[in-house]
N, C-alpha and C positions, 0 to 999 in steps of 0.2 A: 797411219795417218796420225797417230800420236806424236813420233818422230816429228814430222813436218810441223806440227802445232809448236813443237819445241823449238825447232830450228829458226822459226818465224820471227820471235824477239830477238834472237842473236844477229839476224839478219837486218832488221829494222834498225840495231844499235850500231853496226859496222857501216851501214848507209849513211847514219845521221854523222857517225865520227869522219866518215870521207868528206862528208859536205862541209864539216866543221872544219876539217885539215884543208880544204881547197880555199874557202875563203880565208882563212888565215894566210895562205899562200898568198893569194890575191892582194892580203893587207902587206903582207912582207914585201911585195914585189914592187907595190905602189911607194912604200917606204924607203925602199933602196932607190927608187927612180928619181923621188923627189929629194931624198939625202938631205932633209933638213928635219932633225927631231922637233923643231919649232912649229911645223906645219902637220908633219905625221909622224908620230915616235912609231917604231917598231913593237909588232906584238910582244918581243922579249922585253923591251925596257918598261911597257906599261905593266905585263905580269910583275917583272921586278918591283914597279912604284908600289902596286897593289899591295903587294906582301909586306913591305916596308910601312904603309900605312896600316895595316893589319896588326903591326907591333905593338901598337900604340894603344892604350885603351880609349882614348877619345874615339879614335876610329868605329869601335864596337858601342861604345855611348852615343855616338851620331847614327849609326843604324838601327840601334834600339828606337830611339826616339823617331824617327821618321817612319820606322817601319810600324810601330804601335799607332801613330796617329792616322796613318793611311789604312791600315788594314779596319780602324775603328768605323772611320769614314766608309769604306766600303760595306761592310756588313750592317751599318746603320742604313745606308742606302738600299741595300739589297732587301732588309725587311720592311722597310719604309715602301719600297716598290710593290712586295707581295702585298700589304695591307691595302694600298690605294687600288690595287688590281682587284682586290677581291671585292672592296666596295663599289669601285666602276662597274663592276661584274651584276652586283646586286641590285645596283640601282643607277637608271639612265641620267638621274637628276645628278649625281655625283660624278658620273663618267662626264656631262658637259662641264661640271664646272671644273674638273682636273686636267681635262686633256688639254684645254688650250696654257697651262701650266707647263704641261710636260713638253709642248711644242716650242715653248719659249726656251726653256731649258736647253732642250735639244740644238736649237738654233743660234742660242747667245755663244760668242767665241768665250774660250776658257779666260783669257788674258781680261776679258771685262768683266766678267764675275768676281776673278781674284783683285782687282782695283777696286770694283764696288764692294766686296766683303770688308775690305780693309779700313773701310770707312766704319765700319760697325763693329768690327771682333778684333784680336789681337792677332798679331802675325803666328804665335802659337798655335793657335786653333785653326789658321786657317786651311790648311792642307786637309783637315777632318771636313769641315765645311763642302770645299772643292771635290774631293774624291767622293762624298756623299752625292754632290749633284751631278756629278759624271755618271755614277753608278745608277741613279734614283730613275731617271727616263728608261733606261735600256732594262733594266729589269721588270717595271713596271708593263712596258709595252709588250714585252715578252711574254710573261706570265698573263697578262691580259688576253694575249691572242691562244696561248692554251687553255685559257679556261671557256673561250669562246667556241674554241675547236673541238670540246668536249661532245662525243657522239650523243644527240639527242635521244636518240633509241633506247641506249643504255640507260640513261636518266628515267625514262618513261616506263621502261622494263623495271628499274629499282622500285619506282613509285607504286607499280602494280603489286610487287612483290612486298611491300611495305618494309623496305630496308632503312636502318636508323641512318639520320645524318652522317653520323662517324663512319658508318661501313660504305656508305655512297661516296663520302669524301675519298677512304681508303681505295675502295676498289674502282672508280670510276675517274674520280677528279686527279688524284695525285698522279696515276699514269699518264693521263692526259697532259699534265702540266708540266711533268719532270724534264722531258727533253728540250723543252722552251726555257726551264730555269737552268738546265746547264749550258745551255748556250748562253744566256742572261748572264753566269756567273763568269765562263770563261771570256767574254766581251769584256765584262764590267771589269774583272780583274787587272788586264793591261790597261783600260782608262784610268783607273783608280792612282795606280803607280806614276802613269804619266803625268796626270792632272795635278796630283798631289806633289810630286817633284816641283813641276812648274809653278806652284803656289807657294813655295818654299824659295825657289829663286828669287821671285820677287818680293817676298814677305821678307825672307831673310831672317827667321826665327834662329836663335842661338842652338848651336849643337843639333845641325838638322844638314841633311846631304844637299840641300837646295843650296845653303849658305856656303859649303866648301864647293860647291860647283862654280857659283857666282865668284868666289874668290881664286879659284883657278883661272878663271876666264879672265878675269879683273888684272890678273899679276903675270899673264901668261904662263903658266904654269901647264902647259899642254898635255904632260904625260899625267899628271893629278887629275887634270880635268877627263882623260880617256879611263883612268883607272875607275874616277867615281862612276863614270857613265856604264863601266863594265859591272860594277858593283850592282848599281840599279836593274840593270838586265837581269842579273843572276838572282837578286832579291825578286823580282818580278817572276821570273821563271818558275822559282823555287816554290815561292808562296803559291802560285798557280796550281803546281804538281800535288802541294800538299793539303791543300782547301779540295781539289777535285778528288783526290785519293780517298780522304774522309768522308765526303759527302757520298761518293760510290759505296763505300763500306757501310754506310749507314741504311743507304737506300738498298 
């Protein structure tokens, strides 16, 4: 049984590597069929371009700037969603006040938020606000649903036995909300990076990934465009893995 459990992670890694190789092969074939680096560069040329970019200090400054802003927006949005969900769970009036706002944020296109936000704030802080707004309704709705799905019988039992509020939160509410919080974080992480980079592309703050994407597209530097896109994907995946690992260690 133990040997089987040990083999499973290895098997999973091998499957993922094979899937990655398959799509790289598809990309390579597509690149050779088109035979125009201007339209579809090969995986090799994109990787070489990425490594060349990585040799410059400006590349790492750009990544750090964008990463810090987007992650800040993500965590503020997550915490705000948690606070609003708790308040909505406790008060029907607060729920009625907040619920329409969350629906508006959910249904409004990201581009509209970005253009409106540029009227009020500088382009430097734009990605923070947009990441926050994209994560907020996701975390709010998931956490609120988790709170509402808490077993009423367990809460009644806790009241009968006179459990303190903290013990009630720790033993009943946290286990009920945890799966919904993990789901909110997983979805929110992807949203925050996509929306944050989109905000940078439109706002074009200096030393940002979005600005580099915009310039690569403007000057038809397709290999650089693919290279920066690859960097965004890797950052998003890495950030998600690190956050989820830390969260699971703490819980």
